[in-house]
DRENDO-1510 file (C-alpha; in Angstrom, 1 decimal, always signed):
<recs>
REC; n; res; u; v; w
REC; 1; MET; -103.4; -58.0; -93.5 .
REC; 2; THR; -99.9; -56.6; -93.2 .
REC; 3; LYS; -99.5; -53.8; -90.7 .
REC; 4; ARG; -98.1; -50.6; -92.2 .
REC; 5; THR; -95.1; -49.4; -90.1 .
REC; 6; ILE; -92.3; -46.9; -90.7 .
REC; 7; THR; -89.2; -45.9; -88.9 .
REC; 8; VAL; -88.0; -42.3; -89.0 .
REC; 9; ALA; -85.0; -40.3; -87.7 .
REC; 10; ALA; -84.2; -36.7; -86.9 .
REC; 11; LEU; -80.6; -35.6; -86.8 .
REC; 12; GLN; -79.2; -32.9; -84.5 .
REC; 13; LEU; -75.6; -31.6; -84.7 .
REC; 14; PRO; -73.5; -28.5; -84.7 .
REC; 15; LEU; -73.0; -27.0; -88.2 .
REC; 16; HIS; -70.3; -24.3; -87.7 .
REC; 17; GLY; -67.8; -25.9; -90.1 .
REC; 18; GLY; -67.2; -25.5; -93.8 .
REC; 19; GLU; -69.3; -27.1; -96.6 .
REC; 20; ALA; -67.4; -30.3; -96.9 .
REC; 21; GLU; -67.0; -30.8; -93.2 .
REC; 22; ASN; -70.7; -30.2; -92.5 .
REC; 23; ILE; -71.9; -32.5; -95.3 .
REC; 24; GLU; -69.6; -35.2; -94.0 .
REC; 25; ALA; -70.9; -34.8; -90.5 .
REC; 26; VAL; -74.5; -35.1; -91.6 .
REC; 27; SER; -73.6; -38.1; -93.8 .
REC; 28; SER; -72.1; -39.9; -90.8 .
REC; 29; LEU; -75.3; -39.4; -88.8 .
REC; 30; VAL; -77.4; -40.5; -91.8 .
REC; 31; GLU; -75.4; -43.7; -91.9 .
REC; 32; ALA; -75.8; -44.2; -88.1 .
REC; 33; ALA; -79.6; -43.7; -88.4 .
REC; 34; ALA; -79.9; -46.1; -91.3 .
REC; 35; SER; -77.9; -48.7; -89.4 .
REC; 36; ASP; -80.5; -48.4; -86.7 .
REC; 37; GLY; -83.3; -49.1; -89.1 .
REC; 38; ALA; -84.5; -45.6; -90.1 .
REC; 39; GLN; -86.1; -45.3; -93.5 .
REC; 40; VAL; -86.8; -41.6; -93.6 .
REC; 41; ILE; -84.0; -39.5; -92.2 .
REC; 42; LEU; -84.3; -35.7; -91.6 .
REC; 43; PRO; -81.2; -33.4; -91.3 .
REC; 44; PRO; -81.6; -29.8; -90.1 .
REC; 45; GLU; -82.3; -26.8; -92.3 .
REC; 46; LEU; -79.5; -25.5; -94.6 .
REC; 47; PHE; -77.0; -28.0; -93.2 .
REC; 48; SER; -74.2; -27.4; -95.6 .
REC; 49; GLY; -72.8; -24.5; -93.7 .
REC; 50; PRO; -73.3; -22.1; -90.8 .
REC; 51; TYR; -76.6; -20.3; -90.7 .
REC; 52; PHE; -75.7; -17.3; -92.9 .
REC; 53; CYS; -78.9; -15.3; -92.5 .
REC; 54; LYS; -78.0; -13.7; -89.3 .
REC; 55; THR; -76.7; -10.7; -91.3 .
REC; 56; GLN; -77.1; -9.3; -94.8 .
REC; 57; GLU; -74.0; -10.1; -96.8 .
REC; 58; GLU; -73.8; -10.0; -100.6 .
REC; 59; ALA; -71.1; -12.7; -100.6 .
REC; 60; HIS; -73.5; -15.3; -99.2 .
REC; 61; PHE; -75.5; -15.4; -102.5 .
REC; 62; ALA; -72.5; -17.4; -103.9 .
REC; 63; LEU; -73.6; -20.3; -101.6 .
REC; 64; ALA; -76.7; -20.9; -103.7 .
REC; 65; ARG; -76.7; -23.5; -106.6 .
REC; 66; PRO; -79.2; -25.1; -108.8 .
REC; 67; THR; -80.8; -28.2; -107.3 .
REC; 68; LEU; -78.8; -30.8; -109.2 .
REC; 69; GLU; -75.5; -29.0; -108.7 .
REC; 70; HIS; -75.8; -28.4; -105.0 .
REC; 71; PRO; -73.2; -30.4; -103.0 .
REC; 72; SER; -75.8; -31.2; -100.3 .
REC; 73; ILE; -78.2; -32.7; -102.7 .
REC; 74; ARG; -75.5; -34.6; -104.7 .
REC; 75; ALA; -74.1; -36.1; -101.5 .
REC; 76; MET; -77.5; -37.0; -100.0 .
REC; 77; ALA; -78.8; -38.5; -103.2 .
REC; 78; LYS; -75.7; -40.7; -103.4 .
REC; 79; LEU; -76.1; -41.7; -99.8 .
REC; 80; ALA; -79.9; -42.4; -100.1 .
REC; 81; LYS; -79.3; -44.8; -103.0 .
REC; 82; LYS; -76.5; -46.5; -101.1 .
REC; 83; LEU; -78.4; -46.9; -97.9 .
REC; 84; LYS; -81.9; -47.3; -99.4 .
REC; 85; VAL; -83.3; -44.5; -97.3 .
REC; 86; ALA; -85.3; -41.4; -98.1 .
REC; 87; ILE; -83.8; -38.0; -97.1 .
REC; 88; PRO; -85.7; -34.6; -97.1 .
REC; 89; ALA; -82.6; -32.4; -97.8 .
REC; 90; SER; -82.7; -28.6; -97.2 .
REC; 91; PHE; -80.4; -26.3; -99.3 .
REC; 92; PHE; -80.0; -22.8; -100.7 .
REC; 93; GLU; -81.3; -22.9; -104.3 .
REC; 94; ARG; -80.5; -20.6; -107.2 .
REC; 95; ASP; -82.9; -20.7; -110.1 .
REC; 96; GLY; -81.8; -18.2; -112.7 .
REC; 97; SER; -81.9; -14.8; -111.0 .
REC; 98; HIS; -84.1; -16.1; -108.1 .
REC; 99; PHE; -83.0; -17.5; -104.8 .
REC; 100; TYR; -85.0; -19.9; -102.6 .
REC; 101; ASN; -84.8; -21.8; -99.3 .
REC; 102; THR; -85.6; -25.2; -100.8 .
REC; 103; LEU; -86.0; -28.8; -99.8 .
REC; 104; ALA; -85.4; -31.7; -102.2 .
REC; 105; MET; -87.2; -34.9; -101.4 .
REC; 106; ILE; -84.8; -37.7; -102.2 .
REC; 107; ASP; -86.1; -41.3; -102.4 .
REC; 108; ALA; -84.5; -44.6; -101.6 .
REC; 109; ASP; -83.3; -44.9; -105.1 .
REC; 110; GLY; -81.4; -41.6; -104.9 .
REC; 111; GLU; -83.9; -39.9; -107.2 .
REC; 112; ILE; -85.3; -36.5; -106.5 .
REC; 113; LEU; -89.1; -36.8; -106.3 .
REC; 114; GLY; -89.5; -33.0; -106.4 .
REC; 115; THR; -88.7; -29.8; -104.5 .
REC; 116; TYR; -90.5; -27.6; -102.0 .
REC; 117; ARG; -89.7; -24.0; -101.6 .
REC; 118; LYS; -90.2; -22.5; -98.2 .
REC; 119; SER; -93.4; -20.6; -98.1 .
REC; 120; HIS; -93.1; -18.4; -95.0 .
REC; 121; ILE; -89.9; -16.3; -94.9 .
REC; 122; PRO; -89.0; -14.7; -91.6 .
REC; 123; ASP; -87.3; -11.4; -91.1 .
REC; 124; GLY; -86.0; -10.1; -87.8 .
REC; 125; PRO; -82.8; -9.7; -85.7 .
REC; 126; GLY; -80.6; -12.8; -86.3 .
REC; 127; TYR; -82.9; -14.3; -88.9 .
REC; 128; GLN; -82.8; -11.9; -91.9 .
REC; 129; GLU; -84.1; -14.4; -94.5 .
REC; 130; LYS; -86.1; -12.0; -96.6 .
REC; 131; TYR; -82.8; -10.5; -97.8 .
REC; 132; TYR; -81.8; -13.9; -99.3 .
REC; 133; PHE; -84.9; -15.9; -100.1 .
REC; 134; ARG; -87.8; -15.3; -102.5 .
REC; 135; PRO; -91.1; -16.6; -101.0 .
REC; 136; GLY; -91.7; -20.1; -102.3 .
REC; 137; ASN; -93.9; -20.6; -105.4 .
REC; 138; THR; -94.3; -24.4; -105.3 .
REC; 139; GLY; -97.2; -24.6; -102.9 .
REC; 140; PHE; -97.2; -27.2; -100.2 .
REC; 141; LYS; -96.0; -30.7; -101.2 .
REC; 142; VAL; -96.5; -34.3; -100.1 .
REC; 143; TRP; -94.5; -37.2; -101.3 .
REC; 144; GLU; -95.0; -41.0; -101.3 .
REC; 145; VAL; -92.2; -42.9; -99.6 .
REC; 146; PHE; -92.2; -46.4; -98.1 .
REC; 147; GLY; -95.9; -46.9; -98.4 .
REC; 148; THR; -97.0; -43.6; -96.9 .
REC; 149; LYS; -97.2; -39.9; -97.8 .
REC; 150; ILE; -95.2; -37.4; -95.9 .
REC; 151; GLY; -95.3; -33.6; -95.8 .
REC; 152; VAL; -92.3; -31.4; -95.2 .
REC; 153; GLY; -92.4; -27.7; -94.1 .
REC; 154; ILE; -89.2; -25.7; -93.6 .
REC; 155; CYS; -88.5; -24.0; -90.2 .
REC; 156; TRP; -90.7; -20.8; -90.1 .
REC; 157; ASP; -93.4; -22.9; -91.9 .
REC; 158; GLN; -93.7; -24.9; -88.7 .
REC; 159; TRP; -95.4; -22.0; -86.8 .
REC; 160; TYR; -98.4; -22.0; -89.2 .
REC; 161; PRO; -101.3; -24.4; -88.6 .
REC; 162; GLU; -102.5; -23.7; -92.1 .
REC; 163; CYS; -99.3; -25.3; -93.5 .
REC; 164; ALA; -99.7; -28.5; -91.5 .
REC; 165; ARG; -103.4; -28.8; -92.2 .
REC; 166; ALA; -102.9; -28.2; -96.0 .
REC; 167; MET; -100.4; -31.1; -96.1 .
REC; 168; ALA; -102.7; -33.3; -94.0 .
REC; 169; LEU; -105.5; -32.6; -96.5 .
REC; 170; MET; -103.2; -33.5; -99.3 .
REC; 171; GLY; -102.8; -37.0; -97.8 .
REC; 172; ALA; -99.8; -36.6; -95.6 .
REC; 173; GLU; -99.6; -39.1; -92.7 .
REC; 174; MET; -96.4; -37.7; -91.1 .
REC; 175; LEU; -95.1; -34.1; -90.9 .
REC; 176; PHE; -91.3; -33.3; -91.0 .
REC; 177; TYR; -89.7; -29.9; -90.2 .
REC; 178; PRO; -86.0; -29.2; -90.7 .
REC; 179; THR; -85.1; -26.2; -88.6 .
REC; 180; ALA; -82.5; -23.6; -87.7 .
REC; 181; ILE; -83.7; -21.8; -84.6 .
REC; 182; GLY; -82.1; -20.6; -81.4 .
REC; 183; ALA; -81.4; -17.5; -79.4 .
REC; 184; GLU; -83.3; -14.3; -80.1 .
REC; 185; PRO; -80.7; -11.5; -80.3 .
REC; 186; GLN; -83.2; -8.7; -79.7 .
REC; 187; ASP; -84.0; -10.1; -76.3 .
REC; 188; ALA; -81.5; -12.3; -74.4 .
REC; 189; THR; -84.3; -13.3; -71.9 .
REC; 190; LEU; -86.5; -14.6; -74.7 .
REC; 191; ASP; -86.3; -18.4; -75.0 .
REC; 192; THR; -88.7; -19.7; -77.7 .
REC; 193; ARG; -87.7; -23.4; -77.6 .
REC; 194; GLU; -90.8; -24.5; -75.7 .
REC; 195; MET; -93.1; -22.4; -77.9 .
REC; 196; TRP; -91.4; -23.9; -80.9 .
REC; 197; ARG; -92.1; -27.4; -79.6 .
REC; 198; ARG; -95.7; -26.6; -78.5 .
REC; 199; ALA; -96.5; -25.2; -82.0 .
REC; 200; MET; -95.5; -28.5; -83.7 .
REC; 201; VAL; -97.0; -30.7; -81.0 .
REC; 202; GLY; -100.2; -28.9; -81.7 .
REC; 203; HIS; -100.0; -29.9; -85.4 .
REC; 204; ALA; -99.5; -33.5; -84.3 .
REC; 205; VAL; -102.6; -33.3; -82.1 .
REC; 206; SER; -104.9; -31.5; -84.4 .
REC; 207; ASN; -104.0; -33.6; -87.5 .
REC; 208; CYS; -103.5; -36.8; -85.6 .
REC; 209; MET; -100.2; -37.7; -87.1 .
REC; 210; PRO; -96.5; -37.9; -86.0 .
REC; 211; VAL; -94.3; -34.8; -86.2 .
REC; 212; ILE; -90.5; -35.0; -86.7 .
REC; 213; ALA; -88.4; -31.9; -86.0 .
REC; 214; ALA; -84.6; -31.6; -86.6 .
REC; 215; ASN; -82.7; -28.6; -85.4 .
REC; 216; ARG; -79.0; -27.5; -85.4 .
REC; 217; VAL; -77.2; -27.1; -82.1 .
REC; 218; GLY; -74.3; -25.1; -80.7 .
REC; 219; SER; -72.8; -21.6; -81.3 .
REC; 220; GLU; -72.0; -20.2; -84.7 .
REC; 221; VAL; -70.1; -17.0; -85.4 .
REC; 222; ASP; -70.6; -15.0; -88.6 .
REC; 223; HIS; -67.8; -12.7; -89.8 .
REC; 224; GLY; -66.4; -12.3; -86.3 .
REC; 225; GLY; -69.6; -11.1; -84.8 .
REC; 226; GLU; -71.4; -12.2; -81.7 .
REC; 227; PRO; -72.1; -16.0; -81.4 .
REC; 228; GLN; -75.5; -17.2; -82.4 .
REC; 229; LYS; -76.6; -20.1; -80.2 .
REC; 230; PHE; -78.9; -22.8; -81.7 .
REC; 231; TYR; -80.8; -24.6; -79.0 .
REC; 232; GLY; -81.2; -28.1; -80.4 .
REC; 233; THR; -84.1; -29.8; -78.5 .
REC; 234; SER; -85.0; -31.8; -81.7 .
REC; 235; PHE; -87.8; -34.2; -81.1 .
REC; 236; ILE; -90.3; -36.8; -82.5 .
REC; 237; ALA; -93.9; -36.7; -81.4 .
REC; 238; ASN; -96.5; -39.3; -82.0 .
REC; 239; GLU; -100.1; -38.9; -83.3 .
REC; 240; TRP; -101.3; -38.1; -79.8 .
REC; 241; GLY; -98.8; -35.2; -79.4 .
REC; 242; ASP; -96.6; -37.1; -77.0 .
REC; 243; ILE; -92.9; -36.4; -77.4 .
REC; 244; ILE; -91.5; -39.9; -77.5 .
REC; 245; CYS; -87.9; -39.0; -77.9 .
REC; 246; ASP; -85.8; -35.8; -77.9 .
REC; 247; LEU; -82.4; -34.3; -77.5 .
REC; 248; ASP; -81.3; -31.5; -75.2 .
REC; 249; ASP; -79.6; -28.2; -76.1 .
REC; 250; ASN; -76.0; -29.6; -76.2 .
REC; 251; GLU; -76.4; -33.1; -77.7 .
REC; 252; THR; -75.3; -34.4; -81.1 .
REC; 253; GLY; -77.0; -37.5; -82.3 .
REC; 254; THR; -80.0; -39.2; -83.9 .
REC; 255; LEU; -83.5; -39.7; -82.8 .
REC; 256; ILE; -85.2; -42.9; -84.0 .
REC; 257; ALA; -88.9; -43.8; -83.7 .
REC; 258; SER; -91.2; -46.4; -85.4 .
REC; 259; PHE; -94.9; -45.8; -86.0 .
REC; 260; ASP; -97.9; -48.0; -86.8 .
REC; 261; LEU; -99.4; -45.9; -89.6 .
REC; 262; ASP; -102.7; -47.8; -89.6 .
REC; 263; ALA; -103.2; -47.2; -85.9 .
REC; 264; ALA; -102.6; -43.5; -86.5 .
REC; 265; CYS; -105.1; -43.6; -89.3 .
REC; 266; LYS; -107.8; -45.1; -87.1 .
REC; 267; HIS; -107.1; -42.4; -84.5 .
REC; 268; ARG; -107.5; -39.7; -87.1 .
REC; 269; ALA; -110.9; -41.1; -88.2 .
REC; 270; SER; -112.1; -41.6; -84.6 .
REC; 271; MET; -111.3; -38.1; -83.5 .
REC; 272; GLY; -113.4; -36.6; -86.3 .
REC; 273; PHE; -111.3; -33.5; -86.8 .
REC; 274; PHE; -111.5; -33.9; -90.6 .
REC; 275; ARG; -115.1; -35.1; -90.6 .
REC; 276; ASP; -116.2; -32.0; -88.7 .
REC; 277; ARG; -114.3; -29.4; -90.7 .
REC; 278; ARG; -116.5; -26.5; -91.9 .
REC; 279; PRO; -114.5; -25.0; -94.9 .
REC; 280; GLN; -117.5; -22.8; -95.9 .
REC; 281; LEU; -116.9; -20.9; -92.7 .
REC; 282; TYR; -113.1; -20.4; -93.2 .
REC; 283; SER; -113.1; -17.8; -96.0 .
REC; 284; ARG; -111.6; -15.2; -93.7 .
REC; 285; LEU; -108.4; -17.3; -93.5 .
REC; 286; VAL; -107.6; -16.6; -97.2 .
REC; 287; GLU; -108.4; -12.8; -97.1 .
REC; 288; ASP; -105.2; -10.8; -97.1 .
REC; 289; ILE; -106.6; -7.9; -95.1 .
</recs>
């Protein structure tokens, strides 16, 4: 019987340039990852420009486009078809009068399998996303690529165990999280990078599946204000929660890892986390009080 394996990549890079420059930089790393054998390649969140949600600016709504018209999606679809890779691509979506933080799942034929709209929208100093984005209305999604199903959450989604577990229950065997996270401007002494990692490593452990996280890195300045530093530290963890490769807070590059999906499947079964669930006891989780 043929062993099911898959090779994945996470990209980390500075994204302080203009739209064309950023898309070209991401495209170069996608090509590098594909040349190293990656089949599913994850860029960071909202990679087509600097992270614009630091402040509330009406002008930024002009950055949003419908899915099929967005330069990020058009470029990644073309690249996916050329390289025969799958790319979960994050972008600022406009749908009529509504605006979403959205991910398009692009397959190895360059086709869009569907979109996922970010469910959890943060709001706080430096991350004022509720001004721009309507909460997602798609529900969580999983997609079949290269003989497995993958789930993708977007940034703030990664802090919620419910999101990871929902995707796992829908059949996901790997979890991907494109991210834009860094310094907390309300408290210069607060460094959340290790918390950020631990939260997702916990999803790997409790769902017995690999987790792939891609973050932007470096400083970005919005309208001449104070720089906002993104702390990189992108990583890939295996189904045991071990971080098997990562980057630091200054590096640009690609992370590549291969996984034996059948071995992870056996691990999930043997740990019994899904066998021993007690959904009838969890009603409190869906009460909004």
